[in-house]
C-alpha positions as CSV (number, residue, x, y, z in Angstrom):
1,M,-1.5,-0.8,16.5
2,T,2.2,-0.4,15.9
3,I,3.9,-3.3,14.0
4,K,6.4,-5.1,16.7
5,N,9.8,-6.6,15.1
6,P,9.8,-5.5,11.9
7,E,13.1,-7.0,11.5
8,N,11.2,-10.7,11.3
9,M,8.9,-10.0,8.8
10,H,9.7,-10.4,5.5
11,F,10.5,-7.2,2.8
12,E,7.3,-7.7,1.6
13,S,5.4,-8.0,4.8
14,I,7.3,-4.7,6.1
15,A,6.4,-3.0,2.7
16,I,2.6,-3.3,3.9
17,R,2.8,-3.6,7.6
18,G,6.0,-1.4,8.9
19,G,5.7,1.7,10.7
20,Y,1.9,2.4,10.9
21,R,0.1,3.2,14.3
22,R,-3.8,2.8,13.9
23,T,-5.7,5.5,15.4
24,Q,-8.7,5.4,17.7
25,E,-10.7,5.5,14.9
26,N,-9.8,1.4,13.9
27,E,-9.0,2.2,10.0
28,H,-8.0,0.1,8.0
29,S,-5.7,2.0,5.4
30,E,-3.3,4.4,6.4
31,A,-5.0,7.7,7.9
32,L,-4.1,11.1,5.7
33,F,-3.0,14.1,8.3
34,L,-3.8,16.9,6.0
35,T,-2.5,19.5,8.9
36,S,-0.2,21.9,9.1
37,S,0.1,22.3,12.7
38,Y,-0.8,21.0,16.2
39,I,-3.4,21.7,19.3
40,F,-1.4,22.0,22.5
41,E,-3.3,21.5,25.8
42,S,-1.4,24.6,27.6
43,C,1.3,27.0,27.3
44,D,3.2,24.5,29.5
45,T,3.0,21.7,27.2
46,A,3.7,24.0,23.9
47,A,6.9,25.4,25.7
48,K,7.9,21.8,26.6
49,Y,7.1,20.7,23.3
50,F,9.1,23.5,21.4
51,N,12.1,23.3,23.5
52,N,12.4,19.0,23.5
53,E,11.5,18.4,26.8
54,L,7.9,16.7,25.1
55,Q,8.2,14.3,22.2
56,G,5.6,14.9,19.7
57,N,4.0,16.9,16.6
58,V,4.9,20.4,16.6
59,Y,4.5,21.7,13.1
60,S,4.3,19.9,9.8
61,R,7.5,21.2,8.8
62,Y,8.8,19.2,11.5
63,S,7.1,16.2,11.4
64,N,3.7,14.7,10.3
65,P,2.1,11.3,11.3
66,T,1.9,10.1,7.4
67,V,5.3,11.6,6.4
68,R,6.8,9.5,9.8
69,T,4.4,6.1,8.7
70,F,6.2,6.2,5.2
71,E,9.9,7.3,6.9
72,E,9.7,4.1,9.6
73,R,8.5,1.7,6.6
74,L,11.6,3.3,4.3
75,A,13.9,2.8,7.0
76,A,13.4,-0.6,7.8
77,L,13.1,-1.7,4.5
78,E,16.7,-0.6,3.8
79,G,17.6,-1.8,7.4
80,A,18.5,1.8,8.6
81,D,17.4,3.7,12.4
82,R,16.2,6.0,10.3
83,A,14.9,7.8,7.2
84,V,14.2,11.5,6.7
85,A,11.4,12.1,3.7
86,T,12.1,15.3,1.7
87,S,10.1,17.2,-1.1
88,S,12.0,15.8,-3.7
89,G,14.8,13.1,-5.1
90,M,17.1,16.6,-5.3
91,A,16.0,17.8,-2.3
92,A,17.4,14.5,-0.7
93,T,21.1,15.1,-2.0
94,L,20.8,18.7,-1.1
95,S,19.8,18.0,2.7
96,V,22.7,15.2,2.9
97,V,25.5,18.1,1.6
98,M,23.7,20.8,3.9
99,G,23.4,18.7,6.8
100,L,26.6,17.2,6.9
101,L,29.5,19.0,4.9
102,S,30.8,22.5,5.8
103,A,33.1,25.5,4.2
104,G,36.3,23.3,3.3
105,D,35.2,20.2,3.2
106,H,35.7,18.1,0.1
107,I,33.4,15.7,-1.5
108,I,34.2,13.5,-4.3
109,C,31.1,12.4,-6.6
110,S,31.3,9.9,-9.8
111,R,30.6,11.3,-12.6
112,E,27.5,9.4,-14.3
113,V,25.2,10.5,-11.0
114,F,21.9,12.1,-12.5
115,G,22.3,15.7,-14.7
116,S,20.8,17.6,-12.4
117,T,23.3,16.5,-9.3
118,I,26.3,17.2,-11.4
119,T,24.5,20.7,-11.7
120,L,23.7,21.2,-8.0
121,M,27.1,20.5,-7.2
122,D,28.9,22.9,-9.2
123,N,26.5,25.5,-9.4
124,T,25.3,25.5,-5.7
125,I,27.0,23.1,-3.6
126,S,30.3,24.9,-4.8
127,K,29.1,28.5,-3.5
128,F,29.0,27.2,0.1
129,G,32.6,26.6,-0.3
130,V,32.7,23.0,-0.6
131,E,35.1,21.1,-3.3
132,I,34.1,19.1,-5.8
133,S,36.0,16.3,-7.5
134,Y,34.5,13.8,-10.3
135,V,35.9,10.3,-11.1
136,A,34.5,7.3,-13.3
137,L,32.2,5.6,-11.1
138,T,34.0,2.0,-11.5
139,D,37.1,3.4,-10.9
140,I,38.6,2.6,-7.4
141,N,42.1,3.6,-7.9
142,G,40.6,7.3,-9.3
143,W,38.5,7.3,-6.0
144,Q,41.4,6.5,-4.0
145,K,43.6,8.9,-5.7
146,A,41.5,11.6,-5.6
147,I,40.7,11.5,-1.7
148,K,42.4,14.4,0.4
149,P,42.9,15.1,3.8
150,N,39.7,17.3,3.8
151,T,37.6,14.4,1.8
152,K,34.5,13.9,3.8
153,M,31.9,12.4,1.5
154,L,32.3,10.0,-1.4
155,F,28.6,10.3,-3.2
156,C,27.6,7.9,-6.3
157,E,24.5,6.5,-7.9
158,S,24.5,2.6,-8.3
159,P,23.4,1.4,-11.1
160,S,24.2,4.4,-13.1
161,N,22.0,7.2,-15.1
162,P,21.6,5.9,-18.2
163,L,24.5,3.4,-18.9
164,N,23.7,1.1,-16.1
165,E,27.4,0.8,-14.8
166,V,27.7,-0.7,-11.2
167,A,29.9,0.7,-8.2
168,D,32.0,-1.7,-6.2
169,L,29.8,-0.8,-3.1
170,E,32.3,-2.7,-0.7
171,A,35.1,-1.6,-2.3
172,L,34.2,2.1,-1.9
173,A,33.1,1.5,1.9
174,A,36.5,0.2,2.7
175,L,38.0,3.7,1.0
176,T,35.6,5.3,3.3
177,R,36.6,3.7,6.3
178,Q,40.5,4.1,5.7
179,A,40.0,8.1,5.1
180,N,37.2,8.7,7.9
181,C,34.5,9.8,5.5
182,L,30.8,8.6,4.4
183,L,29.6,6.8,1.2
184,V,26.7,8.0,0.0
185,V,24.7,6.1,-2.7
186,D,21.7,7.4,-4.7
187,N,19.6,3.8,-4.5
188,C,17.0,5.3,-7.0
189,F,17.3,2.7,-9.8
190,C,17.2,-0.1,-7.4
191,T,15.0,0.8,-4.7
192,P,15.3,-1.8,-1.9
193,A,13.5,-4.3,-2.8
194,L,16.6,-4.9,-5.2
195,Q,19.5,-3.8,-3.7
196,R,20.4,-2.3,0.2
197,P,23.4,-0.5,0.2
198,L,23.9,0.0,3.9
199,Q,24.6,-3.9,4.0
200,W,27.4,-3.4,1.7
201,G,28.8,-0.9,3.8
202,A,27.6,2.5,2.8
203,D,26.4,5.1,5.6
204,I,23.4,6.7,3.8
205,V,20.9,6.2,1.1
206,V,19.2,9.0,-0.8
207,H,16.3,8.2,-3.2
208,S,13.8,9.9,-5.3
209,A,10.3,8.9,-4.3
210,T,9.3,10.2,-7.6
211,K,10.8,7.7,-9.4
212,Y,9.7,3.3,-8.8
213,I,8.9,4.1,-5.1
214,D,5.6,5.9,-6.0
215,G,5.6,4.0,-9.3
216,Q,2.8,5.8,-11.4
217,G,4.5,9.4,-11.6
218,R,2.0,10.8,-9.7
219,C,3.9,13.1,-7.0
220,L,7.2,14.5,-6.1
221,G,9.2,13.2,-3.2
222,G,12.5,11.7,-2.1
223,A,14.5,10.4,1.1
224,V,17.3,10.4,3.2
225,V,18.4,7.0,4.6
226,G,21.2,6.3,7.7
227,S,21.7,6.0,11.3
228,D,20.3,8.2,14.0
229,E,23.8,10.1,14.4
230,L,23.8,10.8,10.9
231,M,20.2,11.9,10.4
232,A,20.1,14.4,12.9
233,P,21.9,17.3,11.3
234,V,19.9,16.4,8.1
235,I,16.8,16.6,9.9
236,G,18.2,19.5,11.2
237,F,18.7,21.3,7.8
238,L,15.0,20.3,6.7
239,R,13.4,21.5,9.9
240,S,15.2,25.1,9.0
241,A,15.1,25.3,5.0
242,G,12.0,23.2,4.9
243,P,12.4,21.2,1.9
244,T,10.1,18.5,3.7
245,M,7.8,15.8,2.4
246,S,3.9,16.8,2.4
247,A,1.4,14.9,4.0
248,F,-0.8,13.7,0.8
249,N,2.8,12.8,-1.0
250,A,3.8,10.7,1.8
251,W,0.6,8.8,1.6
252,V,0.6,7.8,-1.7
253,F,4.5,6.9,-1.4
254,L,3.1,4.6,1.2
255,K,0.3,2.9,-1.3
256,G,3.5,2.4,-3.8
257,L,5.5,0.3,-1.5
258,E,2.8,-1.8,-1.3
259,T,3.3,-3.1,-4.3
260,L,7.2,-2.3,-4.8
261,S,8.4,-6.2,-4.6
262,L,6.1,-7.4,-6.9
263,R,6.8,-4.0,-9.5
264,M,10.1,-4.1,-9.2
265,R,10.2,-7.9,-10.4
266,A,8.0,-6.9,-13.5
267,H,10.3,-4.0,-14.3
268,S,13.2,-6.3,-14.2
269,A,11.8,-9.0,-16.2
270,S,10.6,-6.8,-18.8
271,A,13.9,-5.0,-19.3
272,L,15.9,-7.9,-19.3
273,Q,13.8,-9.6,-22.6
274,L,13.8,-5.7,-23.9
275,A,17.7,-5.7,-23.6
276,L,18.0,-9.4,-25.3
277,W,15.8,-8.3,-28.0
278,L,17.5,-4.7,-29.0
279,E,20.8,-6.8,-29.3
280,R,19.4,-8.7,-32.2
281,K,18.4,-5.3,-34.0
282,D,21.1,-4.4,-36.7
283,Q,20.8,-0.7,-36.0
284,V,21.5,-0.8,-32.1
285,I,25.5,-0.6,-31.5
286,K,25.2,-1.7,-28.0
287,V,23.0,-1.9,-25.7
288,N,23.5,-0.9,-21.8
289,Y,21.8,-3.5,-19.1
290,S,23.5,-4.8,-16.6
291,G,21.4,-7.7,-16.8
292,L,22.9,-8.5,-20.1
293,K,26.4,-11.2,-19.4
294,Q,28.8,-9.3,-21.4
295,H,27.8,-5.8,-19.6
296,S,30.9,-4.8,-17.3
297,G,28.8,-4.7,-14.0
298,H,27.2,-7.8,-14.7
299,A,28.9,-9.7,-12.0
300,L,28.9,-6.6,-9.7
301,A,25.3,-6.6,-9.9
302,C,24.7,-10.5,-9.5
303,K,26.4,-9.8,-6.3
304,Q,24.8,-6.6,-5.1
305,Q,21.6,-6.8,-6.4
306,D,18.5,-9.2,-6.4
307,D,17.7,-8.4,-10.1
308,F,18.6,-5.8,-12.7
309,G,16.3,-3.0,-12.5
310,G,13.4,-1.6,-15.7
311,V,15.9,1.2,-16.9
312,L,18.3,0.7,-19.9
313,S,20.0,2.4,-22.5
314,F,21.3,1.6,-26.3
315,Q,22.9,3.4,-28.9
316,V,21.2,3.4,-32.4
317,E,23.5,4.1,-35.9
318,G,23.3,7.5,-36.8
319,G,23.8,10.7,-34.5
320,R,21.0,12.9,-33.1
321,D,19.1,13.0,-35.7
322,A,18.9,9.1,-36.2
323,A,18.1,9.0,-32.3
324,W,15.2,12.0,-32.1
325,R,13.3,10.6,-35.4
326,F,13.5,7.0,-33.7
327,I,12.2,8.6,-30.6
328,D,9.3,10.4,-32.3
329,A,8.3,7.6,-34.3
330,T,7.0,5.8,-31.3
331,Q,3.5,5.8,-30.6
332,M,2.7,4.5,-27.2
333,L,5.7,4.9,-25.2
334,S,5.5,8.1,-23.5
335,L,8.5,10.8,-24.4
336,T,9.5,12.0,-20.6
337,A,12.4,12.6,-18.5
338,N,10.6,10.4,-15.3
339,L,11.4,7.0,-14.9
340,G,10.3,4.1,-12.6
341,D,6.4,4.7,-13.9
342,S,3.8,1.6,-15.0
343,K,4.1,3.0,-18.2
344,T,7.2,3.1,-20.0
345,T,9.1,6.3,-21.0
346,I,11.6,7.0,-23.8
347,V,13.8,10.0,-23.8
348,H,17.2,11.3,-25.4
349,P,19.6,11.7,-22.6
350,A,21.8,14.4,-24.2
351,S,19.3,17.1,-24.9
352,T,17.0,16.4,-22.0
353,T,18.2,14.9,-18.4
354,H,22.1,16.0,-19.2
355,S,21.2,19.0,-21.3
356,R,22.9,21.2,-18.7
357,L,26.1,19.5,-18.6
358,T,29.2,20.7,-20.8
359,S,29.7,18.6,-23.5
360,D,33.2,17.6,-22.1
361,Q,31.0,16.2,-19.1
362,R,28.6,14.5,-21.4
363,S,31.6,12.9,-22.7
364,A,33.3,11.9,-20.0
365,A,29.8,10.3,-18.5
366,G,29.1,8.3,-22.1
367,I,26.1,10.4,-22.7
368,T,26.6,10.3,-27.0
369,E,24.4,11.8,-29.1
370,N,23.0,8.8,-30.5
371,L,21.9,7.0,-26.8
372,I,18.5,6.5,-26.1
373,R,16.8,5.6,-22.6
374,V,14.1,3.2,-21.9
375,A,12.9,3.0,-18.7
376,V,10.6,-0.2,-19.2
377,G,6.8,-0.1,-17.5
378,L,4.3,-3.0,-16.6
379,E,2.9,-2.8,-20.3
380,N,2.5,-6.5,-22.3
381,I,6.2,-6.8,-23.4
382,E,5.3,-7.2,-27.2
383,D,3.5,-4.1,-27.0
384,I,6.8,-2.2,-25.9
385,Q,8.5,-4.3,-28.7
386,R,6.1,-3.3,-31.1
387,D,6.1,0.3,-30.8
388,L,10.2,0.4,-31.0
389,D,10.1,-1.4,-34.0
390,I,8.4,1.9,-35.5
391,G,11.3,3.7,-34.6
392,F,13.2,1.2,-36.2
393,G,11.5,1.7,-39.3
394,V,12.1,5.1,-39.7
395,I,16.7,5.1,-38.9
């Protein structure tokens, strides 16, 4: 059985029912197809599948029923024609660039993206003759001035990691229409449960499914979402290069999608409560969370998002030494660079997620030595605060 007309269903129902085709075994939970290849009835049938005269499964690097269910469900949640599942969030970004850009093209990227994205752009993508420029996420004039005749793509992450800066997606989309280029938005922090960039004019959305879509830090995965036309070259790259999602990981992500809306609301509620609590601490210089009314991106976040997400960062008095002492003193929080987990995580971005950037790049992105990032999990907020208080006690 396939759910028909998912556009008539609410988000929570699509997240549980969308994209599923029940097999002849009449299973209730989604089936897990752990197979690398598929059987053909005859040589003639095999030839027709390989020549695209017949549509179906050929090889799991190309397609897999479990992965397809995840792709169709995510596409429905984002309001897109198609989603393409990848082996990681970085594989999703790589696939977009490799599938849609050519030597001589120009991409403009916000300075405030995930550190590995900048490393990928500078150390790998640039080798293929793609020109890369960086601008401040919230500086619309800067984006406009950076556009050249060969600009083919604007790439941003909103909200940004880890400062929670918010891009004006509608304004950026207007620029891309004028310049005849594409707007790609990394929706990792919000997921479609809180933000759907295509509704604001974006052409493509990328995800790290490793984060909130999984929700429990179990598997690596990513996705690219957009129109059938734009996804075709991305699929072509995946089929040849192979950074595809495994069936097992897709099955785990399907289970994650079922509770995504509930979890994102809970993460957001606790993060706002924690941000307000941190603001009252004497050792805190600044709290970065778009749910705070004084945050520079608050109004835009209220417009574009259904809530503010579960990630915040804050600066403490002192430099790296104070930040490290604070983090090392905590006992319950997990010191790991991952986020989107049911367990609250804490990390020092300057020495981990953004450590491969130059000092000038970190400075431009606002990654200071006294900055601490917390991805608020699903534990009781009082227990999270109690653990952070241990950190405040040593600085």
